[in-house]
C-alpha positions in Angstrom: -77.8 89.4 -26.9 -77.6 85.8 -28.2 -80.4 83.5 -27.7 -80.1 80.7 -25.1 -80.8 78.1 -27.8 -77.6 79.1 -29.8 -75.2 78.9 -26.7 -75.4 75.1 -26.3 -74.7 74.7 -30.0 -71.6 76.8 -29.9 -70.4 74.9 -27.0 -71.0 71.6 -28.7 -69.2 72.7 -31.7 -66.2 73.9 -29.8 -66.0 70.6 -27.9 -66.3 68.7 -31.1 -63.7 70.9 -32.8 -61.2 70.4 -29.8 -61.9 66.6 -30.0 -61.2 66.5 -33.8 -58.0 68.5 -33.2 -56.8 66.1 -30.5 -57.8 63.1 -32.7 -55.6 64.2 -35.5 -52.5 62.1 -35.9 -49.1 63.8 -36.5 -46.0 62.1 -37.8 -43.3 62.1 -35.1 -39.7 62.1 -36.4 -37.7 58.8 -35.6 -35.1 59.2 -33.0 -32.2 57.0 -33.5 -30.8 55.8 -30.2 -28.0 53.1 -30.0 -27.5 51.2 -26.8 -23.9 51.3 -25.5 -22.1 47.9 -26.5 -19.3 48.0 -23.9 -21.4 47.1 -20.8 -23.2 44.3 -22.7 -19.8 42.9 -23.9 -18.3 43.1 -20.5 -21.4 41.4 -19.0 -21.3 38.5 -21.5 -17.5 38.0 -21.1 -17.9 38.1 -17.3 -20.6 35.4 -17.5 -18.4 33.2 -19.9 -15.3 33.6 -17.6 -17.3 32.7 -14.5 -18.9 29.7 -16.2 -15.3 28.3 -17.4 -14.0 28.9 -13.9 -16.8 27.1 -12.4 -16.4 24.1 -14.7 -12.7 23.9 -14.0 -13.3 24.0 -10.2 -16.0 21.4 -10.5 -13.7 19.1 -12.7 -10.9 19.4 -10.1 -13.2 18.7 -7.2 -14.6 15.7 -9.0 -11.1 14.4 -9.8 -9.9 14.9 -6.2 -13.1 13.0 -5.0 -12.3 10.1 -7.4 -8.7 9.9 -6.2 -9.8 9.9 -2.6 -12.5 7.3 -3.3 -9.9 5.1 -5.1 -7.4 5.4 -2.2 -10.1 4.5 0.3 -11.2 1.5 -1.7 -7.6 0.3 -1.8 -7.3 0.8 1.9 -10.6 -1.0 2.4 -9.3 -4.0 0.3 -6.1 -4.2 2.3 -7.9 -4.0 5.6 -10.3 -6.7 4.5 -7.4 -9.0 3.5 -5.7 -8.2 6.9 -9.0 -9.1 8.7 -9.2 -12.4 6.8 -5.6 -13.3 7.7 -6.2 -12.4 11.3 -9.4 -14.5 11.4 -7.5 -17.4 10.0 -4.8 -17.0 12.5 -7.4 -16.7 15.3 -9.2 -19.8 14.1 -5.8 -21.7 14.1 -5.0 -20.5 17.7 -8.5 -21.6 18.8 -8.0 -25.1 17.5 -8.6 -27.5 20.4 -5.9 -30.0 19.0 -3.4 -27.1 19.1 -4.5 -26.0 22.6 -4.2 -29.6 24.0 -0.7 -30.0 22.4 0.5 -26.7 24.0 -1.0 -27.8 27.4 0.8 -31.2 27.2 4.1 -29.3 26.4 3.6 -27.1 29.4 3.2 -30.2 31.6 -0.5 -30.7 31.9 -1.8 -34.3 31.7 -5.1 -35.5 30.3 -6.6 -38.1 32.7 -7.5 -41.5 31.4 -10.7 -41.7 33.5 -12.6 -38.4 33.5 -14.6 -37.4 36.7 -17.8 -35.3 36.4 -18.8 -32.5 38.9 -22.5 -31.8 39.6 -22.7 -28.0 40.1 -26.1 -28.1 42.0 -25.1 -30.8 44.6 -21.3 -30.4 44.4 -20.7 -34.1 44.2 -18.5 -35.9 41.7 -19.3 -39.0 39.7 -16.6 -41.4 38.6 -13.4 -42.8 40.0 -10.9 -40.1 40.9 -7.5 -41.4 40.0 -4.3 -39.3 39.9 -3.2 -38.5 36.3 0.4 -39.1 35.5 2.3 -38.9 32.2 2.5 -42.6 32.0 -1.3 -43.3 32.0 -2.2 -40.1 30.3 -4.0 -40.0 26.9 -1.6 -39.3 24.1 -2.9 -36.9 21.4 -0.3 -37.8 18.9 0.4 -41.4 17.8 3.7 -42.9 18.6 6.3 -42.6 15.9 6.7 -45.8 13.9 9.7 -48.0 14.3 11.9 -48.0 11.3 13.4 -51.3 10.0 17.1 -51.9 10.3 17.5 -51.3 6.5 16.2 -47.7 6.8 18.1 -47.0 10.1 21.6 -48.5 9.6 24.3 -48.2 12.2 26.5 -45.2 11.8 29.9 -45.7 10.3 32.9 -44.0 12.0 35.9 -43.1 9.8 39.1 -42.0 11.5 41.1 -39.5 9.6 44.9 -39.4 9.6 46.6 -36.5 11.5 47.6 -33.6 9.4 51.4 -32.8 9.6 52.2 -29.1 9.4 54.6 -28.2 6.5 58.0 -26.9 7.8 58.9 -23.5 6.1 62.7 -23.0 5.2 64.5 -21.0 7.8 66.0 -17.7 6.5 69.4 -16.6 7.9 69.1 -13.6 10.2 71.9 -11.8 8.4 70.2 -11.8 4.9 66.8 -10.0 4.7 64.1 -11.2 2.4 64.5 -8.1 0.2 68.2 -8.9 -0.4 67.3 -12.4 -1.3 64.8 -11.4 -3.9 67.2 -8.8 -5.3 69.9 -11.5 -5.6 67.6 -13.9 -7.4 66.5 -11.3 -9.9 70.2 -10.3 -10.6 71.2 -13.9 -11.0 68.3 -14.4 -13.5 69.4 -11.4 -15.4 72.9 -12.6 -15.6 71.8 -16.0 -16.9 69.7 -14.5 -19.6 72.6 -12.2 -20.7 75.2 -15.1 -21.1 73.8 -16.8 -24.2 73.5 -13.5 -25.9 77.3 -12.8 -25.5 78.2 -16.2 -26.9 76.1 -15.6 -29.9 77.9 -12.2 -30.5 81.4 -13.9 -30.3 80.3 -16.5 -32.8 
C-alpha cells in the first residue's frame, strides 16, 4: 500500500504533466483557400451599372426640369407683358376725358350750372336749369377757322365727252379666218415677185 503522503504528489505531477502537454505548441500546416472571384466581380459590375444608370436618370430628370422651368419662365414673361398691356388699356378706358367724350357722342349733356344734392335732407342747392346742347360745356375746343389762303375755293374742270371709236364693219359673207388667210397669201405673193425679177435678170 502506498502512503497517503505520496498520493497527492503523484496527482500533482499528473496534472502538471497534462498542463505541460496541453501547453506545447504544434505547427499547423497552412491551408490555402482562395475565395471565388466570380461573385465579387458580378457584385462590383452590378454596382457600377446601377451607379451609371442612376446618374443617367438623374441627368435626364434634371434636364427635363430645366426645360420645364425655362418654358414656365417664358410663359410667365408673356403673361406679365399681357397683363401690362391690359392694365394700360384699362387705364385708357378709365380716363375721365374719354368717358366724357363717349357720353357726349351718345347724347348726354354736361350742365352749365351744376346742382348739388344733400343725401341726408334730400334737398338740392343751386339753380336747376335744363341742360341743352347749345348751353352745354364743350370738352373739346372749337376748331380754328382757316384763312382764305389755306382754304381756297374748289376749282371745277369740265372734261370733254369721250367719243367711242367706230370699228370697221366686216361683210357677212367673208369670215375673219378667210380675211386673215387672204392677207397672208397676198403678203407671200408680194415677197415672191421681186425674187422672180432678179432671176430673170
